[in-house]
TORBAVEX-81317 format. One record per residue (C-alpha): x, y, z. Coordinates in steps of 0.25 Angstrom, whole numbers, plus 5000, padded with zeros to 4 digits. Example, Ala and Ser with C-alpha at 12.3 -4.5 7.8 and 13.67 -1.06 7.14 Angstrom:
+------+-------+------+
! east ! north !   up !
+------+-------+------+
! 5049 !  4982 ! 5031 !
! 5055 !  4996 ! 5029 !
+------+-------+------+
//
This chain:
+------+-------+------+
! east ! north !   up !
+------+-------+------+
! 4844 !  4669 ! 4725 !
! 4839 !  4683 ! 4728 !
! 4849 !  4689 ! 4738 !
! 4848 !  4702 ! 4747 !
! 4862 !  4706 ! 4752 !
! 4864 !  4715 ! 4764 !
! 4877 !  4721 ! 4767 !
! 4884 !  4735 ! 4768 !
! 4900 !  4736 ! 4769 !
! 4912 !  4731 ! 4760 !
! 4912 !  4718 ! 4767 !
! 4899 !  4714 ! 4761 !
! 4904 !  4717 ! 4746 !
! 4910 !  4704 ! 4743 !
! 4898 !  4697 ! 4748 !
! 4888 !  4705 ! 4739 !
! 4898 !  4704 ! 4727 !
! 4898 !  4689 ! 4728 !
! 4882 !  4689 ! 4729 !
! 4881 !  4698 ! 4717 !
! 4890 !  4688 ! 4709 !
! 4883 !  4676 ! 4714 !
! 4872 !  4676 ! 4705 !
! 4861 !  4678 ! 4716 !
! 4851 !  4689 ! 4714 !
! 4855 !  4700 ! 4724 !
! 4842 !  4707 ! 4725 !
! 4846 !  4718 ! 4735 !
! 4857 !  4723 ! 4744 !
! 4854 !  4729 ! 4758 !
! 4865 !  4738 ! 4764 !
! 4866 !  4750 ! 4773 !
! 4863 !  4764 ! 4769 !
! 4873 !  4773 ! 4763 !
! 4881 !  4780 ! 4774 !
! 4890 !  4793 ! 4776 !
! 4904 !  4789 ! 4775 !
! 4917 !  4796 ! 4778 !
! 4920 !  4810 ! 4783 !
! 4911 !  4816 ! 4772 !
! 4900 !  4807 ! 4776 !
! 4898 !  4803 ! 4761 !
! 4885 !  4794 ! 4760 !
! 4891 !  4781 ! 4755 !
! 4884 !  4768 ! 4751 !
! 4888 !  4755 ! 4758 !
! 4897 !  4746 ! 4749 !
! 4887 !  4735 ! 4747 !
! 4877 !  4746 ! 4741 !
! 4888 !  4750 ! 4731 !
! 4890 !  4736 ! 4727 !
! 4875 !  4733 ! 4726 !
! 4872 !  4745 ! 4717 !
! 4884 !  4741 ! 4708 !
! 4876 !  4728 ! 4705 !
! 4862 !  4735 ! 4704 !
! 4858 !  4728 ! 4717 !
! 4846 !  4735 ! 4724 !
! 4851 !  4741 ! 4738 !
! 4843 !  4743 ! 4750 !
! 4849 !  4752 ! 4762 !
! 4840 !  4752 ! 4774 !
! 4844 !  4760 ! 4786 !
! 4837 !  4749 ! 4794 !
! 4835 !  4735 ! 4789 !
! 4826 !  4732 ! 4800 !
! 4816 !  4743 ! 4796 !
! 4818 !  4743 ! 4781 !
! 4819 !  4730 ! 4773 !
! 4808 !  4729 ! 4763 !
! 4817 !  4730 ! 4751 !
! 4824 !  4717 ! 4756 !
! 4810 !  4710 ! 4757 !
! 4807 !  4715 ! 4743 !
! 4820 !  4709 ! 4737 !
! 4815 !  4695 ! 4741 !
! 4828 !  4689 ! 4744 !
! 4831 !  4674 ! 4745 !
! 4843 !  4677 ! 4754 !
! 4849 !  4689 ! 4761 !
! 4864 !  4690 ! 4763 !
! 4870 !  4700 ! 4772 !
! 4884 !  4704 ! 4775 !
! 4888 !  4716 ! 4784 !
! 4875 !  4723 ! 4782 !
! 4875 !  4731 ! 4795 !
! 4860 !  4730 ! 4800 !
! 4853 !  4719 ! 4807 !
! 4843 !  4713 ! 4797 !
! 4829 !  4710 ! 4802 !
! 4823 !  4697 ! 4803 !
! 4813 !  4699 ! 4792 !
! 4824 !  4700 ! 4782 !
! 4832 !  4688 ! 4788 !
! 4819 !  4680 ! 4786 !
! 4816 !  4685 ! 4772 !
! 4825 !  4677 ! 4762 !
! 4822 !  4662 ! 4760 !
! 4837 !  4659 ! 4761 !
! 4839 !  4668 ! 4773 !
! 4848 !  4680 ! 4777 !
! 4863 !  4677 ! 4778 !
! 4875 !  4685 ! 4783 !
! 4889 !  4685 ! 4779 !
! 4897 !  4688 ! 4792 !
! 4912 !  4691 ! 4794 !
! 4915 !  4681 ! 4806 !
! 4914 !  4667 ! 4810 !
! 4901 !  4668 ! 4817 !
! 4897 !  4667 ! 4828 !
! 4910 !  4674 ! 4831 !
! 4909 !  4689 ! 4828 !
! 4895 !  4692 ! 4826 !
! 4893 !  4707 ! 4823 !
! 4897 !  4719 ! 4814 !
! 4913 !  4718 ! 4815 !
! 4917 !  4703 ! 4815 !
! 4929 !  4706 ! 4806 !
! 4935 !  4717 ! 4815 !
! 4933 !  4709 ! 4828 !
! 4938 !  4696 ! 4823 !
! 4952 !  4703 ! 4820 !
! 4951 !  4711 ! 4833 !
! 4949 !  4699 ! 4841 !
! 4961 !  4691 ! 4835 !
! 4953 !  4681 ! 4828 !
! 4961 !  4671 ! 4819 !
! 4949 !  4669 ! 4809 !
! 4936 !  4674 ! 4805 !
! 4927 !  4672 ! 4793 !
! 4913 !  4673 ! 4787 !
! 4900 !  4668 ! 4792 !
! 4888 !  4666 ! 4783 !
! 4875 !  4665 ! 4791 !
! 4860 !  4667 ! 4792 !
! 4856 !  4680 ! 4798 !
! 4848 !  4680 ! 4811 !
! 4842 !  4691 ! 4819 !
! 4854 !  4690 ! 4829 !
! 4867 !  4696 ! 4824 !
! 4876 !  4686 ! 4816 !
! 4869 !  4675 ! 4823 !
! 4863 !  4667 ! 4812 !
! 4866 !  4653 ! 4807 !
! 4879 !  4651 ! 4800 !
! 4879 !  4647 ! 4786 !
! 4894 !  4646 ! 4783 !
! 4907 !  4652 ! 4787 !
! 4921 !  4654 ! 4781 !
! 4934 !  4657 ! 4789 !
! 4946 !  4665 ! 4787 !
! 4959 !  4668 ! 4795 !
! 4961 !  4682 ! 4801 !
! 4975 !  4684 ! 4797 !
! 4985 !  4693 ! 4806 !
! 4985 !  4703 ! 4794 !
! 4970 !  4704 ! 4793 !
! 4963 !  4717 ! 4797 !
! 4949 !  4720 ! 4797 !
! 4950 !  4725 ! 4782 !
! 4957 !  4713 ! 4777 !
! 4948 !  4703 ! 4785 !
! 4935 !  4711 ! 4781 !
! 4939 !  4708 ! 4766 !
! 4942 !  4694 ! 4768 !
! 4929 !  4691 ! 4775 !
! 4921 !  4699 ! 4765 !
! 4926 !  4690 ! 4754 !
! 4925 !  4677 ! 4762 !
! 4910 !  4681 ! 4765 !
! 4907 !  4682 ! 4750 !
! 4914 !  4669 ! 4747 !
! 4907 !  4661 ! 4758 !
! 4893 !  4667 ! 4754 !
! 4895 !  4663 ! 4740 !
! 4899 !  4649 ! 4744 !
! 4887 !  4647 ! 4753 !
! 4876 !  4655 ! 4746 !
! 4872 !  4643 ! 4737 !
! 4870 !  4634 ! 4750 !
! 4861 !  4645 ! 4755 !
! 4853 !  4646 ! 4743 !
! 4851 !  4631 ! 4743 !
! 4848 !  4630 ! 4758 !
! 4860 !  4621 ! 4760 !
! 4869 !  4630 ! 4769 !
! 4872 !  4628 ! 4783 !
! 4865 !  4635 ! 4795 !
! 4873 !  4634 ! 4808 !
! 4869 !  4641 ! 4820 !
! 4879 !  4650 ! 4827 !
! 4884 !  4646 ! 4841 !
! 4880 !  4658 ! 4849 !
! 4890 !  4655 ! 4860 !
! 4901 !  4658 ! 4850 !
! 4896 !  4671 ! 4846 !
! 4905 !  4684 ! 4847 !
! 4902 !  4698 ! 4842 !
! 4909 !  4708 ! 4833 !
! 4902 !  4721 ! 4836 !
! 4905 !  4733 ! 4827 !
! 4918 !  4740 ! 4830 !
! 4916 !  4752 ! 4839 !
! 4926 !  4764 ! 4841 !
! 4931 !  4758 ! 4854 !
! 4935 !  4745 ! 4846 !
! 4944 !  4754 ! 4837 !
! 4953 !  4759 ! 4848 !
! 4965 !  4751 ! 4851 !
! 4967 !  4746 ! 4865 !
! 4982 !  4745 ! 4867 !
! 4981 !  4736 ! 4880 !
! 4977 !  4724 ! 4871 !
! 4988 !  4715 ! 4866 !
! 4995 !  4718 ! 4853 !
! 4988 !  4708 ! 4845 !
! 4974 !  4713 ! 4850 !
! 4978 !  4727 ! 4846 !
! 4983 !  4723 ! 4832 !
! 4970 !  4715 ! 4830 !
! 4962 !  4727 ! 4834 !
! 4969 !  4735 ! 4823 !
! 4967 !  4724 ! 4813 !
! 4953 !  4723 ! 4816 !
! 4950 !  4737 ! 4814 !
! 4959 !  4740 ! 4802 !
! 4956 !  4746 ! 4792 !
! 4943 !  4751 ! 4798 !
! 4940 !  4757 ! 4808 !
! 4954 !  4756 ! 4813 !
! 4959 !  4754 ! 4827 !
! 4964 !  4767 ! 4834 !
! 4972 !  4772 ! 4845 !
! 4975 !  4786 ! 4851 !
! 4988 !  4793 ! 4854 !
! 4984 !  4805 ! 4862 !
! 4974 !  4812 ! 4853 !
! 4979 !  4805 ! 4841 !
! 4970 !  4793 ! 4835 !
! 4978 !  4783 ! 4828 !
! 4972 !  4772 ! 4820 !
! 4980 !  4759 ! 4818 !
! 4977 !  4750 ! 4806 !
! 4988 !  4740 ! 4806 !
! 4997 !  4734 ! 4817 !
! 5004 !  4721 ! 4821 !
! 5009 !  4715 ! 4834 !
! 5024 !  4718 ! 4838 !
! 5033 !  4707 ! 4844 !
! 5037 !  4714 ! 4856 !
! 5039 !  4712 ! 4871 !
! 5040 !  4726 ! 4875 !
! 5029 !  4732 ! 4884 !
! 5023 !  4746 ! 4885 !
! 5010 !  4753 ! 4889 !
! 4999 !  4748 ! 4878 !
! 4998 !  4758 ! 4867 !
! 5012 !  4764 ! 4868 !
! 5020 !  4766 ! 4856 !
! 5033 !  4758 ! 4859 !
! 5040 !  4760 ! 4846 !
! 5039 !  4766 ! 4832 !
! 5045 !  4758 ! 4821 !
! 5045 !  4761 ! 4806 !
! 5032 !  4752 ! 4804 !
! 5024 !  4759 ! 4815 !
! 5021 !  4760 ! 4830 !
! 5024 !  4749 ! 4840 !
! 5013 !  4750 ! 4851 !
! 5012 !  4743 ! 4864 !
! 4999 !  4735 ! 4867 !
! 4995 !  4728 ! 4880 !
! 5003 !  4716 ! 4876 !
! 5013 !  4718 ! 4864 !
! 5015 !  4729 ! 4854 !
! 5009 !  4732 ! 4840 !
! 5015 !  4739 ! 4828 !
! 5006 !  4749 ! 4822 !
! 5008 !  4748 ! 4807 !
! 4997 !  4757 ! 4801 !
! 4989 !  4768 ! 4807 !
! 4982 !  4781 ! 4805 !
! 4983 !  4794 ! 4813 !
! 4971 !  4803 ! 4814 !
! 4969 !  4811 ! 4802 !
! 4979 !  4803 ! 4794 !
! 4979 !  4792 ! 4784 !
! 4981 !  4777 ! 4788 !
! 4995 !  4773 ! 4785 !
! 5007 !  4764 ! 4789 !
! 5013 !  4768 ! 4802 !
! 5027 !  4770 ! 4795 !
! 5021 !  4782 ! 4788 !
! 5014 !  4787 ! 4800 !
! 5027 !  4787 ! 4808 !
! 5034 !  4795 ! 4797 !
! 5025 !  4807 ! 4799 !
! 5019 !  4815 ! 4810 !
! 5013 !  4806 ! 4821 !
! 5010 !  4806 ! 4836 !
! 5017 !  4792 ! 4839 !
! 5030 !  4791 ! 4848 !
! 5036 !  4779 ! 4856 !
! 5030 !  4779 ! 4870 !
! 5017 !  4786 ! 4866 !
! 5004 !  4778 ! 4870 !
! 4991 !  4775 ! 4862 !
! 4979 !  4776 ! 4870 !
! 4973 !  4763 ! 4874 !
+------+-------+------+
//
């Protein structure tokens, strides 16, 4: 089977690796253009490009897939597989391969359509998530479902750990179902539009902690944004990123955002309901580290000070 794979970030790597070792003919990889990265703005290739070139697979990097897609037509794929590609794919490509164009999506569709399903599932306190294998359509993440696989969201999971679990799960599900797709025996189940929810890309305002929320909601926000981009709060002019926290058992009340205690493990901060213990954080211009280390050095924290909400 001639396959074109379209993907960009680390999340897509296990899927492409599985395809490479599956014995199918990966005739081309489509990924985003190289972009400047870091403070020095070093031009850096996407992870999927690096992997494809290691295996001598042709790579195509259009600025706009809507305007520039002829190489994909020339590759004559039997199947297009996408995972976290990052651009809307035009209908001419969706209709091109005889076996269709399918997507590996990191949620249990129709829940959490969009670009940040892993983050929002954690932030919203979901107890489970999973992978959906679906046919692509012109409407975002709305195509017919081929198969799904579920996993629990553990209390200890953050965006980083759940990202890696789902990435591996996506590769496993694709390899399980790919023979059915090739044979034309797979399921094709329309999505229930009345159950659709959306997980839009994380914006800067989503990163700022709202201390008026209850303690579990604040912890979920921190988990859903850790290790990147990181939830943050401000103490006066000082920006403070928080990477790990847990709910404290306490009946004490204080103005939300107030530091109510400083213990060896970290800072105890009041929320709209309950309190959290901040275990790991990062002050501006310093490295990320356990709060016990932060509190041993120079820091702006003191009992009674209040983070902005």
